[in-house]
SERO-4910 file (N, C-alpha, C, O; in steps of 0.05 Angstrom, whole numbers):
BEGIN
 pado doro    nc1    nc2    nc3   cac1   cac2   cac3    cc1    cc2    cc3    oc1    oc2    oc3
  Met    A    544    171   1136    533    193   1120    524    182   1092    503    188   1082
  Ile    A    543    165   1080    535    155   1053    510    138   1056    492    138   1039
  Gly    A    508    122   1078    485    105   1082    460    121   1083    439    113   1071
  Leu    A    460    144   1098    437    161   1100    429    172   1073    405    173   1067
  Ile    A    450    181   1057    443    191   1031    429    168   1012    411    174    996
  Glu    A    439    145   1016    428    123   1000    399    117   1007    382    112    990
  Arg    A    394    119   1034    367    113   1042    347    137   1034    324    132   1028
  Leu    A    358    161   1034    341    183   1025    335    181    997    312    188    989
  Leu    A    354    173    980    350    171    951    332    148    943    323    147    920
  Glu    A    326    130    962    306    109    956    278    120    955    260    107    944
  His    A    274    144    966    247    156    966    245    170    939    263    185    931
  Pro    A    222    165    925    219    176    897    221    206    897    234    216    879
  Ala    A    209    221    914    210    250    912    237    261    916    245    280    902
  Val    A    252    249    935    280    258    939    298    252    915    314    268    907
  Tyr    A    295    227    903    309    219    881    303    238    857    321    245    842
  Ala    A    278    244    852    271    261    829    282    288    832    290    300    813
  Ala    A    281    299    856    291    326    862    321    327    856    331    347    845
  Trp    A    336    306    865    365    304    861    372    302    831    391    315    822
  Gln    A    357    287    817    362    282    788    354    305    771    367    311    751
  Ala    A    333    320    779    320    340    761    340    359    747    337    363    722
  Pro    A    360    371    760    377    390    746    394    376    725    406    389    708
  Phe    A    397    351    725    415    336    707    402    319    687    416    308    670
  Val    A    376    315    688    363    295    671    367    301    641    376    283    626
  Ala    A    362    325    633    364    332    605    394    329    595    399    318    573
  Arg    A    412    338    611    441    337    602    450    308    601    465    300    584
  Lys    A    441    291    621    450    263    620    438    249    595    452    234    582
  Phe    A    413    256    588    399    243    565    407    254    538    400    243    518
  Ala    A    422    277    538    426    292    513    439    275    490    430    277    468
  Pro    A    458    258    496    469    242    474    447    224    460    447    222    436
  Val    A    430    213    475    408    197    464    390    214    447    384    208    424
  Glu    A    382    237    460    363    255    446    375    263    419    360    264    399
  Arg    A    400    269    417    412    278    392    408    256    370    403    261    347
  Gln    A    409    231    379    407    209    360    379    202    353    375    192    330
  Ile    A    361    206    369    333    197    363    315    221    356    291    216    349
  Arg    A    324    245    357    307    268    353    291    265    328    267    271    330
  Asp    A    300    258    306    286    256    281    276    227    274    267    222    252
  Gln    A    279    210    293    271    182    287    242    176    296    234    186    317
  Pro    A    227    161    279    201    152    288    204    130    309    214    108    304
  Ile    A    195    136    334    196    117    355    171    103    358    150    116    363
  Arg    A    170     77    356    144     62    357    142     48    384    121     51    397
  Arg    A    162     33    392    159     17    416    184     19    433    206     13    423
  Val    A    183     26    458    205     32    475    206     13    499    185      9    511
  Leu    A    229      2    506    233    -11    530    253      4    547    276      8    539
  Asp    A    246     13    570    262     29    588    271     12    612    255      6    630
  Val    A    296      3    611    306    -17    630    319     -3    654    340     10    651
  Gly    A    306     -4    676    314     10    699    303     38    698    317     58    699
  Cys    A    275     39    695    262     65    689    260     84    712    254    108    708
  Gly    A    264     74    738    261     91    760    232    102    762    213     88    755
  Pro    A    229    127    772    202    140    773    192    151    747    176    169    748
  Gly    A    201    141    726    193    150    700    210    174    690    199    192    677
  Thr    A    236    174    695    253    195    688    252    202    659    252    225    652
  Asn    A    252    181    642    252    186    613    225    182    600    223    186    575
  Thr    A    204    176    615    179    168    603    166    190    587    155    184    565
  Ala    A    167    214    595    152    236    581    164    240    553    149    249    535
  Arg    A    189    234    549    200    235    522    187    217    502    189    221    478
  Phe    A    175    196    511    164    175    494    134    173    497    122    152    494
  Glu    A    120    195    502     92    193    508     74    184    484     52    175    487
  His    A     85    187    461     69    178    436     79    151    427     71    142    405
  Ala    A     94    137    442    103    110    435     89     89    452     77     97    472
  Asp    A     89     64    445     84     42    462    106     37    481    126     26    473
  Tyr    A    103     44    506    125     46    526    122     24    547    100     20    558
  Ile    A    143     11    554    144     -7    577    169      1    593    191      2    582
  Gly    A    165      6    618    187     11    638    188    -10    659    168    -20    669
  Ile    A    214    -18    665    219    -39    685    236    -27    706    255    -12    701
  Asp    A    230    -34    733    248    -25    754    243    -44    778    221    -56    781
  Ile    A    263    -46    795    261    -62    819    245    -48    841    233    -61    858
  Asn    A    244    -22    841    234     -6    862    204      0    857    197     16    839
  Glu    A    186    -13    873    158    -10    870    149     20    876    131     31    864
  Arg    A    162     32    895    155     60    902    160     78    878    144     96    872
  Tyr    A    182     74    864    187     90    840    166     84    819    156    102    806
  Leu    A    159     59    816    138     53    796    111     64    802     96     71    784
  Thr    A    104     66    828     80     77    835     78    107    827     56    116    820
  Ile    A    100    121    830    101    149    821     99    150    790     85    168    780
  Ala    A    113    132    776    112    133    747     84    127    737     75    140    718
  Arg    A     70    108    748     43    101    741     24    124    745      5    128    729
  Ser    A     28    140    766     10    162    773     14    186    753     -3    203    752
  Lys    A     36    186    739     42    210    723     41    205    693     36    223    677
  Tyr    A     46    179    686     50    174    657     33    151    646     26    132    661
  His    A     27    152    622     16    129    608     38    109    603     62    116    605
  Gly    A     31     84    597     50     64    592     47     40    612     32     42    631
  Arg    A     62     20    607     62     -4    625     87     -4    641    109     -2    630
  Phe    A     85     -6    667    106     -7    685    107    -34    701     88    -43    713
  Ile    A    130    -46    700    133    -74    711    155    -74    732    178    -65    729
  Gln    A    147    -86    755    168    -90    776    182   -115    772    169   -136    771
  Ala    A    209   -115    771    225   -138    767    253   -133    778    262   -110    778
  Asp    A    267   -154    787    294   -153    794    310   -159    768    314   -182    761
  Leu    A    320   -139    755    332   -144    728    357   -159    729    365   -171    709
  Ala    A    369   -161    753    394   -177    755    389   -207    751    408   -223    747
  His    A    363   -215    754    355   -244    753    333   -248    734    330   -271    723
  Ala    A    316   -228    728    291   -232    713    296   -241    684    317   -236    672
  Asp    A    275   -255    673    274   -264    646    255   -244    632    231   -245    637
  Ile    A    265   -227    615    248   -208    601    245   -214    572    238   -196    556
  Ser    A    250   -239    564    250   -245    536    223   -245    525    220   -245    500
  Ser    A    202   -246    540    174   -249    530    161   -222    525    137   -221    519
  Leu    A    175   -200    527    162   -175    525    157   -165    497    144   -145    492
  Gly    A    169   -181    477    164   -173    450    188   -158    437    210   -158    448
  Arg    A    183   -144    415    205   -131    400    201   -100    404    179    -90    406
  Phe    A    225    -87    404    225    -57    408    245    -46    388    266    -58    381
  Asp    A    237    -21    379    257     -8    362    276     10    377    297     18    367
  Thr    A    269     15    403    285     32    420    287     19    449    267     14    462
  Ile    A    311     13    457    316      3    485    333     22    499    355     28    489
  Ile    A    325     33    522    340     52    537    350     38    564    334     24    577
  Val    A    375     41    570    386     32    596    401     56    609    424     62    602
  Asn    A    389     70    626    399     95    635    408     93    664    391     93    682
  Ser    A    434     92    669    446     94    694    437     71    713    433     75    737
  Leu    A    433     47    702    426     24    718    450      6    723    454     -3    746
  Leu    A    466      1    703    485    -21    704    508    -16    723    521    -35    731
  His    A    514      9    732    536     13    751    526      6    779    542      7    798
  His    A    501     -3    782    492    -14    807    496    -45    809    489    -57    829
  Leu    A    506    -55    788    505    -86    785    534    -96    780    551    -83    767
  Pro    A    540   -120    789    565   -132    782    565   -142    752    545   -142    739
  Asp    A    589   -150    743    591   -159    716    573   -181    709    561   -180    687
  Ser    A    569   -200    725    551   -223    718    523   -213    714    510   -223    695
  Ala    A    513   -195    730    485   -185    727    484   -167    702    464   -167    687
  Val    A    504   -151    696    504   -135    673    502   -152    649    486   -146    631
  Ala    A    518   -173    648    517   -193    625    490   -206    622    480   -210    600
  His    A    477   -213    646    451   -225    645    431   -208    632    414   -217    616
  Ile    A    432   -182    638    414   -162    624    421   -158    595    403   -160    578
  Leu    A    446   -152    589    452   -145    562    448   -169    542    440   -165    519
  Arg    A    452   -193    552    449   -216    532    421   -221    524    416   -233    504
  Gln    A    403   -210    541    374   -213    533    365   -192    513    345   -195    500
  Leu    A    378   -170    512    367   -147    497    368   -151    467    350   -142    453
  Pro    A    389   -163    455    389   -166    426    364   -179    415    354   -171    394
  Gln    A    354   -200    429    330   -214    420    305   -197    421    285   -203    409
  Leu    A    307   -175    436    284   -157    439    284   -134    419    265   -118    418
  Leu    A    306   -132    404    308   -110    384    296   -117    358    299   -140    349
  Glu    A    282    -98    346    273   -102    318    299   -103    301    320    -95    311
  Pro    A    298   -112    276    321   -114    260    335    -87    257    359    -86    255
  Asp    A    320    -65    256    330    -38    252    332    -23    279    337      1    280
  Gly    A    327    -38    301    327    -25    328    354    -19    339    374    -28    329
  Arg    A    354     -2    359    379      7    372    376      6    403    355     13    414
  Val    A    397     -1    416    398      0    444    416     25    452    437     29    440
  His    A    407     39    472    420     63    481    427     60    511    409     59    528
  Val    A    452     59    518    461     56    545    476     80    555    495     89    541
  Leu    A    469     92    578    482    114    590    492    105    617    477     95    633
  Glu    A    518    109    621    530     98    645    551    115    658    565    131    645
  Leu    A    553    111    685    572    126    702    601    115    697    606     90    697
  Val    A    619    132    692    648    125    687    664    130    712    660    150    725
  Leu    A    683    112    718    703    116    738    729    124    724    743    108    712
  Pro    A    734    151    725    759    161    710    784    148    723    785    141    747
  Glu    A    805    145    706    830    134    715    845    153    733    858    145    753
  Arg    A    845    179    726    861    198    742    844    211    764    819    213    762
  Pro    A    858    219    786    843    233    808    828    258    796    839    274    781
  Ser    A    804    261    806    788    283    795    763    284    813    758    266    828
  Leu    A    748    306    811    722    308    825    703    287    813    689    274    828
  Ala    A    703    282    787    686    263    776    692    234    787    674    217    791
  Lys    A    718    228    792    725    202    804    715    200    833    705    179    841
  Leu    A    718    223    848    708    222    875    677    218    875    667    203    891
  Met    A    663    231    858    634    228    856    626    200    848    606    190    858
  Ala    A    641    188    831    635    160    823    639    141    846    624    122    849
  Arg    A    660    147    863    665    130    886    642    134    907    634    115    921
  Leu    A    631    158    909    610    164    928    582    155    919    563    155    935
  Asp    A    579    148    894    553    142    883    541    117    897    555     99    907
  Arg    A    514    116    896    500     91    907    509     67    893    511     46    905
  Gly    A    513     69    867    522     46    851    550     39    858    568     57    857
  Gln    A    556     14    864    583      5    872    600     -5    851    621    -15    855
  Tyr    A    590     -1    825    606    -14    802    609      6    779    603      0    756
  Pro    A    618     32    786    626     48    763    649     36    749    666     24    762
  Arg    A    652     40    723    674     27    708    688     46    689    677     68    684
  Ser    A    711     39    679    724     55    660    710     53    634    694     35    630
  Val    A    714     72    615    703     72    589    709     45    575    691     32    563
  Gly    A    734     37    577    743     11    566    728    -12    576    720    -30    561
  Asp    A    724    -12    602    709    -35    614    680    -34    605    668    -56    600
  Trp    A    667    -11    603    639     -9    594    639    -20    564    621    -35    557
  Arg    A    658    -12    549    659    -20    520    661    -50    518    647    -63    503
  Gly    A    678    -62    535    681    -91    534    655   -107    541    649   -127    529
  Leu    A    641    -96    561    616   -109    569    596   -106    546    581   -125    541
  Phe    A    595    -83    533    576    -75    513    579    -92    488    561   -105    478
  Val    A    604    -91    477    609   -105    451    608   -135    452    606   -148    432
  Ala    A    608   -146    476    603   -174    478    575   -182    468    570   -206    462
  His    A    557   -163    466    530   -169    461    519   -153    437    498   -160    426
  Phe    A    533   -131    429    522   -114    408    544   -107    389    568   -107    396
  Asp    A    537   -100    365    554    -85    347    552    -55    354    531    -44    353
  Pro    A    575    -44    362    573    -15    371    569      4    348    582      1    327
  Val    A    552     22    351    547     43    331    561     68    339    572     82    322
  Leu    A    561     74    365    573     98    375    580     94    404    563     84    420
  Ile    A    604    101    413    613    101    441    624    129    445    644    137    433
  Glu    A    611    143    463    617    172    466    619    180    497    599    182    510
  Pro    A    643    185    506    646    195    533    636    224    534    639    238    515
  Tyr    A    625    233    557    617    260    561    615    266    591    619    249    607
  Gln    A    609    292    597    609    300    625    582    313    631    569    324    613
  Val    A    573    310    657    548    322    666    554    338    691    571    330    707
  Gly    A    541    360    694    543    376    719    569    390    720    581    392    742
  Gly    A    579    401    698    604    415    697    628    399    707    645    410    721
  Gly    A    628    374    702    650    356    709    645    341    734    663    326    743
  Leu    A    621    344    746    615    329    769    614    298    764    622    282    780
  Trp    A    604    291    740    602    262    733    614    259    705    611    275    687
  Ala    A    628    237    703    638    228    678    620    206    669    614    187    684
  Met    A    610    208    645    591    188    633    601    177    607    621    187    596
  Val    A    588    155    597    593    145    572    566    137    558    549    124    571
  Tyr    A    563    144    534    539    137    518    548    115    499    567    118    483
  Leu    A    533     93    500    539     70    482    513     64    466    492     58    478
  Gln    A    515     65    439    493     57    423    500     33    406    522     31    395
  Gly    A    482     14    405    489    -11    392    466    -23    376    443    -14    379
  Gln    A    471    -42    359    451    -56    344    458    -87    347    479    -95    356
  Thr    A    438   -102    338    442   -131    339    467   -139    322    471   -129    300
  Lys    A    482   -157    332    507   -166    318    498   -178    291    478   -192    288
  Ala    A    516   -171    271    509   -180    244    508   -211    242    494   -222    225
  Cys    A    524   -224    258    526   -253    256    504   -267    274    502   -291    275
  Ala    A    488   -249    287    467   -263    306    446   -277    290    440   -270    267
  Ser    A    436   -297    302    415   -313    289    388   -297    291    384   -283    311
  Pro    A    371   -299    270    346   -284    271    327   -295    291    305   -284    295
***
């Protein structure tokens, strides 16, 4: 049954329909932080079928995803540049500088080594005043519906808030780390906002 669900969610229309009721709530912590900020250039890491793209229609937007079917949908609906790449291995250092980098629900699909590969590249892509915004699935410590849903998720690597924090602060100075819930407790999430480490080389 889980395998069937995973195959269905590979189809862009099914994935979009599944996500639609929760998109705004999942993105809400980021929206609160950027609402009054001038957004110039955005990198959306793991953009899917353009889930967040409409929010940045007035910015110079680049979305990256491994799923070409998702990207075909995104290109048909939105302006911007969409790149197919396996982010677990790709070198994205040549994309330039961004004031806003979004990583929305990608990293729980990847092991620690791949997460580190992605996160270590992002600081060099940030403008000096830029911010990275990560939204991720949490595996709660105590038995709960949210823990069950995390176990059933397509992503095989949901992590505790503490584990997400550890992976994040290895590469960024944290500005905000905020656990929250989506879907009336169906999913436990964490929002991590960061900036380039103060000791990082220019």
